[in-house]
C-alpha positions as CSV (number, residue, x, y, z in Angstrom):
1,X,109.8,96.0,126.4
2,X,111.3,94.2,123.3
3,X,111.8,96.1,120.1
4,X,111.0,94.0,117.0
5,X,112.6,95.4,113.8
6,X,111.0,93.1,111.3
7,X,110.3,94.4,107.8
8,X,107.2,93.2,106.0
9,X,106.0,93.2,102.4
10,X,102.3,92.7,101.8
11,X,101.4,91.3,98.4
12,X,97.7,91.2,97.5
13,X,96.0,89.0,94.9
14,X,93.1,91.4,94.5
15,X,90.9,89.2,92.3
16,X,91.3,86.2,94.6
17,X,90.4,88.1,97.7
18,X,87.5,89.9,96.1
19,X,86.0,86.7,94.6
20,X,86.4,84.9,98.0
21,X,84.6,87.7,99.8
22,X,81.8,87.8,97.2
23,X,81.4,84.0,97.2
24,X,81.4,83.7,101.0
25,X,79.1,86.6,101.8
26,X,77.1,86.7,98.5
27,X,77.7,90.5,98.2
28,X,79.6,91.9,95.3
29,X,79.8,95.2,97.1
30,X,82.2,94.0,99.8
31,X,85.8,95.3,99.8
32,X,88.7,95.0,102.1
33,X,89.1,97.8,104.6
34,X,92.8,98.2,104.5
35,X,92.7,100.8,107.4
36,X,91.6,97.9,109.6
37,X,93.3,94.9,108.1
38,X,96.9,96.3,107.5
39,X,97.5,97.4,111.0
40,X,96.1,94.2,112.4
41,X,98.3,91.9,110.3
42,X,101.4,94.1,110.7
43,X,101.2,94.3,114.4
44,X,104.4,96.0,115.7
45,X,106.4,95.3,112.5
46,X,107.2,97.9,109.8
47,X,105.7,97.9,106.4
48,X,108.4,97.8,103.6
49,X,105.9,97.8,100.8
50,X,102.3,97.0,99.9
51,X,101.4,95.9,96.3
52,X,97.9,95.2,95.1
53,X,97.9,93.0,92.0
54,X,94.7,92.9,89.9
55,X,93.7,91.3,86.7
56,X,92.5,93.7,84.0
57,X,92.7,97.4,83.3
58,X,89.6,98.5,85.3
59,X,91.3,99.2,88.6
60,X,89.8,101.9,90.8
61,X,91.9,105.0,90.7
62,X,90.5,105.8,94.2
63,X,92.0,102.5,95.5
64,X,95.3,103.2,93.9
65,X,95.4,106.8,95.3
66,X,94.4,105.6,98.8
67,X,97.0,102.8,98.9
68,X,99.7,105.2,97.8
69,X,98.7,107.9,100.2
70,X,98.2,105.7,103.3
71,X,100.8,103.0,102.7
72,X,103.0,104.2,99.9
73,X,101.5,101.2,98.2
74,X,100.9,100.6,94.5
75,X,98.5,98.8,92.3
76,X,99.8,96.6,89.5
77,X,97.5,95.6,86.7
78,X,98.1,92.1,85.4
79,X,97.5,90.7,81.9
80,X,95.8,87.6,83.2
81,X,95.9,86.4,86.8
82,X,98.1,87.8,89.5
83,X,99.9,84.6,90.2
84,X,103.0,85.1,88.1
85,X,103.5,88.9,88.7
86,X,103.0,88.4,92.4
87,X,105.4,85.5,92.4
88,X,108.1,87.4,90.5
89,X,107.8,90.4,92.9
90,X,107.9,88.1,96.0
91,X,111.1,86.5,94.8
92,X,112.6,90.0,94.1
93,X,111.7,91.2,97.6
94,X,112.9,88.0,99.4
95,X,116.4,89.5,100.1
96,X,114.9,92.9,101.2
97,X,112.3,91.9,103.8
98,X,112.0,89.5,106.8
99,X,108.4,88.6,106.1
100,X,106.1,88.4,103.1
101,X,102.3,88.4,103.8
102,X,100.4,87.1,100.8
103,X,96.7,88.0,100.6
104,X,95.3,85.0,98.8
105,X,94.0,81.5,99.5
106,X,95.1,80.1,96.1
107,X,97.0,76.8,96.1
108,X,99.0,78.2,93.1
109,X,101.2,80.0,95.7
110,X,102.3,76.8,97.5
111,X,105.6,76.5,95.6
112,X,106.3,80.2,96.1
113,X,105.8,79.8,99.9
114,X,108.2,76.8,99.9
115,X,110.8,78.7,97.9
116,X,110.5,81.9,100.0
117,X,110.9,79.9,103.2
118,X,114.0,78.1,101.8
119,X,115.4,81.6,101.3
120,X,114.9,82.4,105.0
121,X,111.8,84.6,104.5
122,X,108.9,84.2,106.9
123,X,105.7,83.7,104.9
124,X,102.2,84.5,106.2
125,X,98.9,84.0,104.4
126,X,96.0,86.3,104.9
127,X,92.7,85.2,103.4
128,X,89.1,84.1,103.7
129,X,89.5,80.8,105.5
130,X,86.6,79.0,103.8
131,X,88.1,79.6,100.3
132,X,91.7,78.9,101.3
133,X,93.5,75.8,100.2
134,X,94.6,73.7,103.2
135,X,97.9,72.8,101.5
136,X,98.7,76.6,101.4
137,X,97.9,76.9,105.1
138,X,100.1,73.8,105.9
139,X,103.1,75.5,104.2
140,X,102.7,79.0,105.7
141,X,104.5,80.1,108.9
142,X,101.3,81.9,110.1
143,X,97.7,82.5,109.1
144,X,95.6,85.7,109.4
145,X,91.9,85.2,108.7
146,X,89.9,87.9,106.9
147,X,86.5,88.3,108.4
148,X,83.6,90.7,107.9
149,X,85.3,93.1,110.4
150,X,88.0,93.6,107.8
151,X,85.5,94.6,105.1
152,X,83.2,97.5,104.1
153,X,80.4,97.6,101.6
154,X,80.3,99.9,98.5
155,X,77.2,100.4,96.5
156,X,77.5,98.9,93.0
157,X,76.7,101.3,90.1
158,X,73.9,98.9,89.1
159,X,72.5,99.0,92.6
160,X,72.4,102.8,92.7
161,X,70.8,102.8,89.2
162,X,68.3,100.1,90.2
163,X,67.4,101.9,93.4
164,X,66.7,105.1,91.5
165,X,64.5,103.2,89.0
166,X,62.6,101.6,91.9
167,X,62.1,105.0,93.5
168,X,61.0,106.5,90.2
169,X,58.5,103.7,89.7
170,X,57.1,104.2,93.2
171,X,56.6,107.9,92.5
172,X,54.7,107.2,89.2
173,X,52.1,105.0,91.0
């Protein structure tokens, strides 16, 4: 048996992945199931770090706690989009890891992929295929598709409130 000692960083453009899932499946309650996705895309390689970048200040503390507990991961709030903070972190990590997996289908990352590869880093893309730029796939060393099997559904606060209203209206009749 061959022992592969490859170190991997997973960098997630949270807004891009969430929007892609919501657009494709028409369900704003869909979220990535990291317990399923991370082991699948890592395979027999070791995780160096996992960072979830998300625009805005309203980041779930449950998500942050879970990523830290399960993967020693972190959540990084971004002023605007995740593109620049994720790119900076990727270039900082390039000398510390063998592979960087970017969870995003955004063509804004093409130049980053080209740069990382020129530095000798293997670059993999993990995204929802239908919303992924083909130019990004052309530059990547490997592609992992996110499917419904990699997701779970959460109830939106409005859904719960709306369901309670509907139940109360049914009782009044």
